[in-house]
Residue, then its C-alpha position, 0 to 999 in steps of 0.5 A: x223560269x221559262x213561261x212555257x211550263x206555265x202556259x202548258x199547265x194553264x192549257x192543261x188546266x183549261x182542258x181538265x176543267x171541261x170534264x165534269x164533275x170537275x176537280x178540287x183545288x187540291x186535285x188540280x194541284x196533283x194533276x198539274x204537278x204544282x201547288x194549290x196557290x198556283x192553281x188559284x193563280x191559274x183560275x184568276x188568269x182564266x177569269x181574266x181571259x174571259x173564262x168562267x168557272x163554277x164549283x159544286x157543293x164539294x168544291x169541285x171546279x168546272x168550266x161554266x157552260x150553257x146551251x151553245x146552240x142559243x149563243x149569238x155570234x160574237x167574234x174574238x175581237x168583239x170579246x176582247x174589246x168588251x174585256x178591255x171595257x170591263x177592265x175600266x170598271x171598278x172591281x166591285x161594280x154590280x154588273x161586272x159578273x153578269x157581263x162577264x158571264x154573257x161575254x163568255x157565252x157569246x165568245x169562242x172560248x168554249x170551242x177552244x177548250x173543246x179543241x184542246x180536249x179533242x187534240x189531247x184525247x187523239x194523242x193519247x189514243x195514238x199512244x195507247x194504240x201503239x201499246x196495244x199493238x206491241x203488247x206493252x204496259x202503260x202508265x196512266x199519269x194522274x188518272x182522275x177516278x170520280x168514283x173514288x174521287x182520287x187522282x193517281x198513277x195507274x199501271x195497266x195492260x191494255x186490252x181493247x178500245x170500246x165506245x168508239x175509242x172513248x174507253x180503254x179496257x185494261x188489266x189493272x196490275x194493282x189487283x189483276x182485274x179487268x177495268x174500264x178507263x175513260x180516255x178523257x180522264x187520263x192526264x197523260x200516258x207513258x208507254x213502257x218497255x215492259x211487255x204485258x204478262x196477262x195479255x201476251x198471246x191473247x189479244x189479236x192485233x187489229x188495224x185502225x179499221x178494226x180488222x186483224x191480220x198476221x202481216x202488216x200491209x202498206x197503204x198510201x192514199x191521196x184524200x180530198x177534204x171529205x175523205x180526210x175529215x171522215x178518216x180523221x174523225x171516225x178512225x182516230x188511230x189513223x191520225x199519226x199517218x195523215x199529213x197535208x200535201x200540196x195537191x189542190x184536188x187531194x190535199x191530204x195523204x194517208x201512209x200507213x200499215x193495215x192488217x187486212x184490205x177488208x176494213x180500209x177497202x170498205x172505207x175507200x169504196x164507200x167514198x168513190x171519187x174522193x180517194x186516189x190509191x197510190x199503193x199498193x198494187x195488191x190493194x188496187x187489185x183487191x178493190x178492182x175485184x170487189x168492184x167486179x163482184x158488186x162491192x161488199 
């Protein structure tokens, strides 16, 4: 078997361990679609890499964390050297566990886990946003519900994002009730070709800047580093339409559709000098009118 599926599962496991209250070995096996024995091997691999895990009274494992603001700078190369030195110690050495824990707290391993989590959530938000716009049903793959302590697939009809895209309100088709689903507890998202029944004709389409409209409007922008970072962080639904380009002054480009000039207009006018508008002429005229009127 190729090593790639194992690597993907290991990275997924690392991401899942960043969520509290954590998972039992059995729950992790369900989430990763593998066996408990393999999960134990993944735990050993993470420990060998320098990650430390802990578990609560319910045998739920999670990634050990501490106050990151107090961690001294300790590079990845320095961490790797200490790991090699630790390997030369006897397995039952009294100080091994203590050193490993301090090594973990001073390395770049936790930020890596955070980045994996952030990238994964961004991808899921993109898929869910597409399903919202097209009013399609969605299958939440192996959704982890801490309230019921279960990991199951859920068939839903999305309604809207809340909590700055951290939560999705949706109709659970199993009982027809409106519920809230945390993005970080979704292992994966499958957008189905089945149209929504409960939300059809009820949800107004809004763009990535939270403004509704009947017809899509093409916008093309050149962005500098600041504009790109703000758009990427504050408007996660724009991420599929952001791309780098060989321009030293504006190294990124946004090319996407909006439903209104209002939301994106406020974003552009709030960053004078950081954005160059390429398209459309209608949007440039709109911005000029707003400037002449004194902004918003």
